[in-house]
C-alpha positions as CSV (number, residue, x, y, z in Angstrom):
1,X,-34.7,-29.5,-77.6
2,X,-34.7,-27.4,-80.5
3,X,-31.9,-25.0,-81.5
4,X,-31.3,-22.2,-83.7
5,X,-29.1,-23.0,-87.2
6,X,-25.6,-23.6,-86.3
7,X,-23.0,-20.9,-87.1
8,X,-19.3,-20.4,-86.4
9,X,-19.6,-22.2,-83.2
10,X,-21.6,-25.5,-83.7
11,X,-21.5,-26.6,-80.2
12,X,-22.6,-23.3,-78.5
13,X,-26.4,-24.2,-78.2
14,X,-25.5,-27.5,-76.5
15,X,-23.0,-25.9,-74.2
16,X,-25.4,-23.2,-73.1
17,X,-28.0,-25.6,-72.3
18,X,-25.5,-27.5,-70.2
19,X,-24.3,-24.5,-68.4
20,X,-27.9,-23.4,-67.3
21,X,-29.8,-24.7,-64.3
22,X,-33.6,-25.0,-63.6
23,X,-34.7,-23.4,-60.4
24,X,-38.3,-24.9,-59.6
25,X,-41.0,-22.8,-58.0
26,X,-39.0,-19.6,-58.6
27,X,-40.2,-16.7,-58.4
28,X,-43.5,-18.2,-57.6
29,X,-44.9,-21.8,-57.4
30,X,-45.4,-23.5,-60.8
31,X,-42.5,-21.4,-62.5
32,X,-39.4,-23.0,-63.6
33,X,-36.7,-20.5,-63.6
34,X,-33.9,-20.7,-66.3
35,X,-30.9,-19.9,-64.2
36,X,-28.2,-18.1,-66.4
37,X,-25.8,-17.4,-63.7
38,X,-23.8,-20.4,-63.9
39,X,-22.7,-19.3,-67.3
40,X,-21.3,-16.2,-65.8
41,X,-18.9,-18.3,-64.0
42,X,-17.5,-19.8,-67.1
43,X,-15.3,-17.2,-68.9
44,X,-15.0,-19.4,-72.0
45,X,-18.6,-20.1,-72.5
46,X,-19.5,-16.4,-71.6
47,X,-16.9,-15.1,-74.2
48,X,-18.1,-17.4,-77.0
49,X,-21.8,-16.0,-76.4
50,X,-20.6,-12.6,-76.7
51,X,-18.2,-13.4,-79.9
52,X,-21.6,-15.0,-81.6
53,X,-23.4,-11.9,-81.1
54,X,-20.6,-9.7,-82.0
55,X,-20.0,-11.6,-85.2
56,X,-23.8,-11.2,-86.2
57,X,-24.1,-7.5,-85.2
58,X,-20.8,-5.9,-86.1
59,X,-21.6,-2.6,-88.0
60,X,-25.3,-3.0,-87.8
61,X,-26.1,-1.2,-84.5
62,X,-25.0,2.2,-82.9
63,X,-25.7,1.3,-79.3
64,X,-26.7,-1.6,-77.3
65,X,-29.6,-1.8,-74.5
66,X,-29.4,-4.4,-71.9
67,X,-32.6,-5.3,-69.9
68,X,-32.1,-5.4,-65.9
69,X,-30.4,-7.3,-64.7
70,X,-28.8,-10.3,-66.8
71,X,-29.1,-8.2,-69.7
72,X,-26.7,-5.5,-68.3
73,X,-24.0,-8.1,-68.0
74,X,-24.0,-9.5,-71.6
75,X,-25.1,-6.1,-73.1
76,X,-22.3,-4.2,-71.6
77,X,-19.7,-6.9,-72.7
78,X,-21.2,-6.9,-76.3
79,X,-21.3,-3.2,-76.4
80,X,-17.6,-3.0,-75.5
81,X,-16.7,-5.6,-78.2
82,X,-18.8,-3.7,-80.7
83,X,-17.2,-0.3,-79.7
84,X,-20.8,1.4,-79.2
85,X,-22.5,2.8,-76.1
86,X,-24.5,0.9,-73.6
87,X,-28.1,1.8,-72.4
88,X,-29.6,0.3,-69.2
89,X,-33.3,-0.5,-69.3
90,X,-34.5,-0.5,-65.6
91,X,-36.9,-1.4,-63.4
92,X,-39.3,1.3,-62.3
93,X,-37.7,3.8,-60.0
94,X,-34.0,3.1,-60.6
95,X,-33.2,5.8,-63.2
96,X,-32.4,9.2,-61.8
97,X,-33.4,11.5,-64.8
98,X,-36.5,12.0,-66.9
99,X,-37.8,8.5,-68.1
100,X,-40.3,6.9,-70.5
101,X,-42.0,4.1,-68.8
102,X,-44.0,1.1,-70.0
103,X,-45.8,-1.5,-67.9
104,X,-46.4,-5.1,-69.1
105,X,-47.6,-8.5,-68.0
106,X,-45.2,-11.3,-67.0
107,X,-45.9,-15.0,-66.8
108,X,-46.4,-14.5,-63.0
109,X,-47.4,-10.9,-62.6
110,X,-46.9,-7.3,-64.0
111,X,-43.8,-5.0,-64.0
112,X,-42.6,-1.6,-65.4
113,X,-39.6,-0.9,-67.2
114,X,-37.9,2.5,-67.6
115,X,-35.4,4.1,-70.0
116,X,-34.0,7.8,-69.6
117,X,-35.7,9.9,-72.4
118,X,-32.4,10.8,-73.7
119,X,-30.8,7.3,-73.6
120,X,-30.7,7.0,-77.4
121,X,-31.2,9.5,-80.3
122,X,-33.5,9.8,-83.1
123,X,-32.6,7.4,-85.7
124,X,-30.1,5.3,-83.8
125,X,-29.9,1.4,-84.4
126,X,-30.4,-0.3,-81.0
127,X,-29.5,-3.9,-80.4
128,X,-31.6,-5.2,-77.4
129,X,-29.9,-7.9,-75.3
130,X,-31.4,-10.2,-72.7
131,X,-30.7,-13.6,-71.3
132,X,-34.2,-15.3,-71.7
133,X,-37.3,-14.8,-74.1
134,X,-40.5,-16.3,-72.2
135,X,-43.6,-14.8,-72.6
136,X,-42.1,-11.7,-74.5
137,X,-43.6,-9.0,-72.3
138,X,-40.3,-7.6,-71.2
139,X,-38.8,-7.4,-74.6
140,X,-41.9,-6.1,-76.3
141,X,-42.0,-3.3,-73.5
142,X,-38.3,-2.7,-74.0
143,X,-38.9,-2.3,-77.8
144,X,-41.5,0.1,-77.2
145,X,-39.5,2.3,-74.8
146,X,-36.6,2.4,-77.4
147,X,-39.0,3.6,-80.3
148,X,-40.7,6.2,-77.9
149,X,-37.1,7.8,-77.8
150,X,-37.1,8.0,-81.9
151,X,-34.5,4.9,-82.2
152,X,-35.1,1.8,-83.9
153,X,-34.7,-1.9,-82.9
154,X,-32.2,-3.3,-85.1
155,X,-32.1,-6.8,-83.5
156,X,-32.9,-8.6,-80.4
157,X,-30.1,-11.2,-79.1
158,X,-31.0,-13.8,-76.5
159,X,-29.3,-16.7,-75.0
160,X,-32.3,-18.7,-74.4
161,X,-36.0,-18.8,-75.8
162,X,-38.5,-21.0,-74.1
163,X,-40.6,-21.7,-77.2
164,X,-43.7,-23.0,-75.7
165,X,-44.3,-19.8,-74.0
166,X,-44.8,-18.1,-77.5
167,X,-42.8,-14.8,-76.5
168,X,-41.5,-14.5,-80.1
169,X,-45.0,-14.0,-81.1
170,X,-45.0,-10.5,-79.2
171,X,-41.9,-9.4,-81.3
172,X,-43.4,-9.6,-84.7
173,X,-41.5,-7.5,-87.2
174,X,-38.1,-7.4,-85.1
175,X,-35.0,-9.4,-86.0
176,X,-35.0,-12.0,-83.1
177,X,-31.9,-14.3,-82.5
178,X,-31.8,-17.0,-79.6
179,X,-28.7,-19.2,-79.1
180,X,-31.0,-22.0,-78.0
181,X,-34.6,-22.6,-78.2
182,X,-36.2,-25.3,-75.9
């Protein structure tokens, strides 16, 4: 286990690791899915994750973008605590207005993400939030979508990074923080 440098909450990374569970062969055979949902049942741990991000990002962002689906949960909570707006980045076909769209490769297939064309404004600083960084395709596509809208990616915040998959390599130039890297 490798963790990020410890901040104000020195046990957060260990507690996150203990709070997640592995689901083998999901969504396809050979993939071990890092299940974040048990953390959602723990209000204390969930709150510590939000507080950790808020402390790092306060005053640095104008809006938070959460990636479907678990990024919605944390992203909305973080946006609320920061006192800024929240933007959903959704799977294809879920948004009702004009969208920018980006297709990308996953470790087990392909997918397409969308953002409303008017979701963020030119020059806004956007914090991107998701639960897990695996191969980096989802986050790279999200950053591209935000930049298509004319905004900039101020930072990317994650709960878990799976280091051996090299996803961070697709995010060169962005300020990426994960609570825990395994």
